GUPANU-17897 format. One line per 3 residues: number of its first residue (from 1); for each residue x, y, z of N, C-alpha, C. Coordinates in steps of 0.05 Angstrom, whole numbers, plus 5000, padded with zeros to 4 digits. Layout:
N
NUM = X:Y:Z:X:Y:Z:X:Y:Z ~ ...
END
This chain:
215
1 = 5643:3592:1510:5651:3571:1488:5629:3548:1495 ~ 5616:3534:1476:5600:3512:1472:5609:3489:1480 ~ 5601:3469:1488:5610:3440:1496:5625:3430:1471
4 = 5609:3431:1450:5623:3420:1422:5648:3433:1418 ~ 5652:3465:1428:5673:3480:1419:5700:3469:1434 ~ 5691:3465:1461:5710:3456:1484:5723:3425:1470
7 = 5707:3414:1464:5713:3382:1451:5732:3388:1430 ~ 5723:3407:1407:5743:3409:1392:5770:3418:1391 ~ 5767:3444:1414:5790:3457:1420:5817:3436:1434
10 = 5804:3419:1451:5821:3398:1464:5828:3375:1442 ~ 5814:3367:1420:5821:3351:1406:5841:3357:1385 ~ 5835:3384:1379:5857:3392:1356:5873:3417:1366
13 = 5878:3418:1391:5895:3434:1403:5893:3468:1392 ~ 5868:3474:1383:5869:3499:1368:5856:3527:1390 ~ 5857:3548:1376:5845:3569:1397:5820:3565:1400
16 = 5807:3582:1423:5777:3576:1426:5764:3591:1405 ~ 5773:3614:1389:5764:3625:1367:5758:3610:1344 ~ 5780:3589:1339:5784:3570:1316:5764:3551:1321
19 = 5760:3542:1346:5744:3518:1353:5718:3525:1353 ~ 5711:3553:1357:5686:3562:1355:5678:3559:1327 ~ 5689:3569:1302:5685:3563:1280:5680:3537:1272
22 = 5697:3518:1278:5701:3492:1270:5667:3480:1280 ~ 5662:3489:1307:5638:3475:1319:5612:3481:1305 ~ 5612:3506:1285:5590:3511:1266:5583:3490:1253
25 = 5607:3472:1237:5603:3455:1221:5599:3428:1230 ~ 5600:3423:1259:5593:3395:1272:5565:3398:1283 ~ 5552:3377:1276:5531:3367:1291:5528:3342:1311
28 = 5508:3340:1336:5514:3318:1356:5502:3294:1338 ~ 5510:3275:1338:5504:3247:1328:5505:3228:1344 ~ 5481:3218:1348:5477:3184:1367:5476:3163:1351
31 = 5485:3146:1356:5483:3116:1341:5481:3094:1358 ~ 5460:3077:1352:5459:3048:1372:5485:3029:1366 ~ 5486:3014:1382:5507:2990:1373:5498:2975:1352
34 = 5514:2971:1330:5511:2958:1307:5499:2973:1282 ~ 5494:3000:1289:5491:3024:1266:5518:3030:1251 ~ 5509:3027:1225:5533:3034:1202:5532:3064:1202
37 = 5558:3080:1205:5564:3106:1199:5568:3103:1163 ~ 5582:3088:1156:5579:3086:1128:5589:3057:1121 ~ 5582:3047:1098:5578:3021:1088:5604:3013:1065
40 = 5611:2993:1064:5633:2984:1044:5619:2985:1019 ~ 5639:3002:0998:5631:3008:0972:5618:3032:0970 ~ 5608:3044:0987:5589:3065:0990:5609:3087:0987
43 = 5597:3116:0971:5616:3144:0980:5611:3150:1006 ~ 5630:3158:1019:5626:3172:1042:5637:3201:1043 ~ 5622:3220:1057:5626:3249:1050:5632:3265:1077
46 = 5626:3246:1100:5630:3255:1128:5649:3247:1146 ~ 5656:3259:1168:5675:3251:1184:5665:3253:1212 ~ 5676:3238:1235:5663:3240:1256:5688:3245:1279
49 = 5683:3262:1299:5701:3261:1326:5682:3247:1344 ~ 5690:3224:1353:5680:3207:1370:5687:3215:1400 ~ 5661:3223:1412:5650:3232:1435:5658:3209:1463
52 = 5636:3190:1453:5631:3171:1474:5626:3145:1456 ~ 5634:3122:1469:5630:3097:1456:5653:3090:1435 ~ 5651:3070:1415:5669:3065:1400:5660:3055:1373
55 = 5673:3056:1352:5668:3048:1323:5683:3031:1311 ~ 5680:3013:1296:5701:2990:1286:5698:2988:1257 ~ 5725:2994:1248:5726:2997:1217:5732:2966:1208
58 = 5709:2956:1195:5715:2926:1186:5708:2924:1150 ~ 5719:2899:1144:5716:2899:1116:5706:2872:1111 ~ 5693:2865:1090:5684:2836:1085:5703:2829:1063
61 = 5719:2802:1074:5739:2792:1057:5722:2778:1028 ~ 5739:2764:1016:5733:2753:0989:5720:2727:1003 ~ 5725:2718:1025:5710:2691:1027:5683:2698:1044
64 = 5679:2720:1050:5652:2728:1062:5657:2736:1091 ~ 5684:2733:1107:5689:2736:1131:5696:2771:1136 ~ 5683:2776:1159:5689:2803:1165:5718:2805:1181
67 = 5730:2826:1169:5758:2826:1179:5760:2861:1190 ~ 5771:2854:1220:5767:2886:1234:5798:2895:1225 ~ 5796:2923:1218:5822:2934:1209:5833:2952:1232
70 = 5811:2969:1242:5816:2986:1269:5794:2993:1285 ~ 5794:3004:1303:5770:3018:1317:5779:3046:1325 ~ 5758:3061:1331:5767:3087:1340:5743:3092:1364
73 = 5760:3106:1385:5744:3112:1413:5743:3143:1416 ~ 5735:3153:1445:5737:3178:1447:5763:3199:1438 ~ 5760:3217:1426:5782:3235:1419:5789:3229:1390
76 = 5781:3209:1382:5790:3203:1349:5776:3209:1326 ~ 5783:3212:1304:5768:3222:1278:5770:3196:1261 ~ 5738:3193:1254:5737:3170:1235:5726:3184:1210
79 = 5727:3167:1186:5711:3179:1162:5732:3185:1140 ~ 5722:3206:1127:5743:3213:1108:5750:3243:1108 ~ 5774:3249:1098:5782:3278:1097:5811:3274:1082
82 = 5813:3295:1066:5801:3326:1060:5781:3322:1042 ~ 5771:3296:1029:5754:3297:1003:5736:3274:1011 ~ 5715:3274:0996:5696:3245:0998:5706:3226:0983
85 = 5703:3199:0987:5714:3179:0973:5701:3151:0980 ~ 5702:3137:0959:5685:3110:0958:5702:3092:0976 ~ 5691:3081:0999:5697:3065:1022:5704:3035:1012
88 = 5725:3027:1024:5738:3001:1022:5729:2983:1042 ~ 5715:2993:1065:5706:2981:1088:5685:2993:1097 ~ 5676:2984:1122:5646:2994:1136:5656:3002:1162
91 = 5640:3026:1175:5645:3038:1201:5625:3028:1217 ~ 5624:3012:1233:5601:3003:1251:5602:3007:1282 ~ 5583:3022:1292:5588:3024:1317:5583:3000:1336
94 = 5605:2992:1357:5610:2975:1373:5594:2977:1398 ~ 5585:3001:1403:5567:3004:1432:5556:3030:1420 ~ 5535:3035:1444:5525:3067:1437:5543:3083:1436
97 = 5541:3098:1417:5564:3116:1409:5552:3146:1404 ~ 5568:3169:1415:5561:3196:1405:5583:3209:1391 ~ 5575:3227:1376:5602:3239:1362:5594:3266:1349
100 = 5612:3283:1338:5605:3303:1327:5614:3297:1296 ~ 5595:3302:1282:5592:3296:1255:5595:3325:1238 ~ 5610:3324:1221:5611:3346:1199:5618:3330:1167
103 = 5610:3351:1149:5607:3344:1119:5641:3350:1116 ~ 5655:3330:1100:5682:3332:1097:5691:3354:1079 ~ 5675:3366:1055:5684:3383:1043:5684:3416:1059
106 = 5663:3421:1073:5662:3450:1086:5691:3444:1111 ~ 5688:3421:1123:5713:3425:1140:5742:3421:1124 ~ 5740:3413:1105:5766:3421:1091:5775:3449:1087
109 = 5752:3461:1076:5754:3489:1066:5762:3509:1088 ~ 5747:3504:1113:5759:3516:1136:5787:3514:1144 ~ 5793:3487:1141:5824:3477:1147:5842:3497:1127
112 = 5832:3500:1103:5850:3508:1083:5852:3538:1091 ~ 5837:3556:1105:5837:3583:1116:5847:3588:1141 ~ 5847:3563:1157:5850:3567:1191:5869:3546:1196
115 = 5894:3563:1197:5921:3547:1210:5920:3531:1229 ~ 5901:3536:1255:5904:3528:1278:5885:3498:1269 ~ 5862:3495:1256:5847:3479:1248:5864:3458:1230
118 = 5875:3466:1214:5893:3452:1197:5913:3435:1202 ~ 5927:3453:1226:5952:3435:1241:5937:3417:1258 ~ 5918:3422:1270:5906:3404:1293:5898:3379:1276
121 = 5880:3379:1252:5873:3359:1242:5894:3338:1237 ~ 5915:3353:1221:5940:3339:1209:5958:3325:1234 ~ 5957:3337:1259:5967:3326:1284:5953:3304:1299
124 = 5923:3303:1292:5911:3285:1306:5907:3259:1288 ~ 5908:3261:1258:5909:3238:1240:5938:3227:1239 ~ 5960:3242:1246:5985:3233:1245:5985:3213:1271
127 = 5977:3223:1298:5979:3211:1321:5966:3176:1312 ~ 5939:3185:1302:5919:3159:1295:5935:3135:1272 ~ 5948:3150:1253:5964:3137:1241:5991:3116:1254
130 = 6007:3132:1269:6027:3123:1283:6015:3099:1305 ~ 5992:3103:1315:5979:3087:1331:5969:3060:1317 ~ 5959:3063:1295:5948:3042:1278:5974:3024:1271
133 = 5992:3034:1265:6020:3024:1250:6028:3005:1277 ~ 6030:3021:1300:6041:3003:1323:6021:2978:1329 ~ 5994:2988:1329:5978:2962:1331:5979:2938:1317
136 = 5983:2946:1288:5992:2926:1267:6011:2906:1274 ~ 6035:2927:1278:6060:2906:1285:6058:2895:1310 ~ 6040:2904:1333:6034:2887:1354:6018:2860:1349
139 = 6000:2864:1332:5986:2840:1326:6002:2818:1316 ~ 6020:2824:1300:6041:2801:1287:6062:2792:1307 ~ 6070:2810:1323:6095:2801:1341:6090:2801:1370
142 = 6065:2808:1381:6061:2803:1407:6033:2786:1411 ~ 6040:2773:1444:6015:2758:1449:5991:2775:1453 ~ 5962:2764:1457:5939:2781:1463:5944:2796:1492
145 = 5957:2782:1506:5967:2801:1537:5989:2816:1528 ~ 6005:2813:1514:6023:2831:1512:6007:2858:1494 ~ 5992:2857:1476:5979:2875:1461:5966:2891:1480
148 = 5950:2881:1501:5935:2895:1521:5954:2914:1540 ~ 5976:2904:1550:5993:2911:1562:6007:2941:1543 ~ 6011:2936:1525:6023:2956:1507:6001:2977:1504
151 = 5975:2969:1499:5958:2993:1498:5948:3010:1524 ~ 5958:2999:1544:5953:3011:1576:5975:3028:1575 ~ 5998:3027:1568:6025:3037:1570:6018:3066:1549
154 = 6005:3058:1526:5999:3078:1507:5979:3098:1517 ~ 5962:3089:1533:5938:3109:1545:5946:3122:1571 ~ 5966:3114:1586:5977:3126:1608:5993:3154:1602
157 = 5989:3175:1618:6003:3195:1620:6031:3195:1628 ~ 6048:3218:1638:6076:3213:1639:6075:3200:1668 ~ 6056:3202:1680:6050:3191:1715:6042:3170:1720
160 = 6034:3157:1695:6025:3129:1694:5994:3129:1698 ~ 5984:3149:1701:5955:3151:1705:5940:3148:1677 ~ 5918:3128:1679:5899:3129:1655:5872:3141:1669
163 = 5866:3164:1658:5838:3173:1668:5825:3185:1644 ~ 5795:3180:1641:5780:3161:1659:5789:3133:1652 ~ 5776:3111:1670:5780:3084:1670:5776:3072:1644
166 = 5796:3060:1634:5792:3048:1605:5769:3033:1602 ~ 5756:3030:1579:5737:3005:1577:5754:2988:1565 ~ 5748:2958:1575:5758:2944:1568:5751:2926:1546
169 = 5725:2926:1535:5718:2921:1513:5728:2942:1488 ~ 5731:2963:1490:5746:2981:1473:5778:2972:1470 ~ 5792:2968:1489:5819:2961:1489:5814:2935:1471
172 = 5797:2913:1478:5800:2889:1465:5793:2896:1439 ~ 5778:2911:1429:5774:2920:1398:5800:2931:1384 ~ 5812:2944:1401:5834:2961:1392:5859:2940:1384
175 = 5862:2924:1401:5884:2897:1399:5876:2873:1386 ~ 5848:2873:1381:5845:2846:1364:5842:2821:1381 ~ 5832:2824:1407:5823:2803:1421:5802:2807:1430
178 = 5794:2787:1456:5766:2791:1470:5769:2799:1492 ~ 5744:2815:1504:5745:2829:1527:5747:2811:1552 ~ 5742:2787:1551:5751:2766:1574:5783:2769:1575
181 = 5793:2762:1552:5824:2765:1551:5838:2789:1562 ~ 5825:2812:1553:5835:2838:1567:5829:2839:1590 ~ 5811:2830:1603:5799:2829:1630:5817:2815:1651
184 = 5823:2788:1637:5849:2774:1648:5872:2788:1651 ~ 5882:2795:1632:5908:2809:1630:5913:2827:1653 ~ 5892:2846:1650:5887:2869:1673:5893:2859:1703
187 = 5874:2843:1701:5871:2827:1733:5903:2813:1739 ~ 5914:2808:1721:5938:2794:1727:5956:2812:1735 ~ 5958:2834:1724:5976:2854:1726:5967:2872:1751
190 = 5943:2871:1759:5938:2882:1787:5943:2862:1807 ~ 5944:2843:1806:5954:2821:1823:5981:2820:1832 ~ 5993:2823:1809:6026:2828:1808:6037:2853:1824
193 = 6022:2870:1824:6025:2896:1836:6034:2915:1819 ~ 6026:2911:1790:6038:2930:1767:6018:2947:1759 ~ 5992:2944:1768:5968:2966:1757:5953:2965:1786
196 = 5942:2990:1789:5926:2997:1813:5903:3012:1804 ~ 5878:3006:1814:5856:3018:1811:5855:3040:1827 ~ 5846:3065:1819:5847:3083:1838:5823:3103:1825
199 = 5816:3123:1842:5791:3139:1838:5788:3151:1809 ~ 5767:3143:1793:5769:3148:1766:5789:3140:1747 ~ 5801:3118:1760:5819:3105:1730:5838:3083:1741
202 = 5860:3079:1727:5881:3065:1737:5906:3076:1736 ~ 5926:3065:1755:5950:3077:1757:5973:3054:1751 ~ 5994:3060:1732:6011:3039:1726:6034:3046:1751
205 = 6037:3019:1766:6057:3025:1784:6084:3023:1778 ~ 6087:3003:1759:6117:3001:1755:6115:2999:1722 ~ 6122:3018:1704:6123:3016:1680:6146:3000:1665
208 = 6169:2999:1679:6190:2976:1669:6181:2948:1672 ~ 6167:2940:1695:6156:2913:1704:6133:2906:1680 ~ 6120:2926:1676:6095:2920:1653:6106:2914:1627
211 = 6125:2934:1623:6141:2934:1595:6153:2906:1587 ~ 6164:2894:1618:6173:2869:1612:6151:2845:1603 ~ 6127:2851:1605:6109:2828:1602:6095:2837:1571
214 = 6109:2855:1557:6097:2854:1530:6115:2836:1513 ~ 6104:2813:1506:6120:2792:1494:6098:2778:1474
END
């Protein structure tokens, strides 16, 4: 199985054969920091599975200010599905980014005839939607540090491990704060013995105590 098929099988939870069929529709795409994958008001006909880096969905408001809507990191799907549409925002790479890129229409056709692909895409998009709603609620109700701790808990597995080590700049983007604020929040949790750096990542030592800081 190719590397791209392995990535798709992991992201979609589909069978190796289904992932191999999907991989035929995707191509590797590399983009530099600041590069646009699509622009506001333009027709978008593609989607991207982020492999490395981060992309920010942002919109120009009525006063000309850029408003960040959400961000996408490794394992997340950006762009349009199941059909092309005109965009109300723009997708900008916030770092050197590598992604698997596919035309939306052929991917939708494959999903229509391949249950594993259809279920995998639906589950992936549903998880992203739930995470987006949670982040929107957190922006309204939580402090910046609380949002960082909430994101760390969301990234951790059942044993409290976060691997690979989270990129603080990416976390900051997701929770609408600065990298410096995210770094201070993680450092404070380390000093209190709630989070520990381990080989290849982070380990949440006490989930209940970290949850208590989400205010």
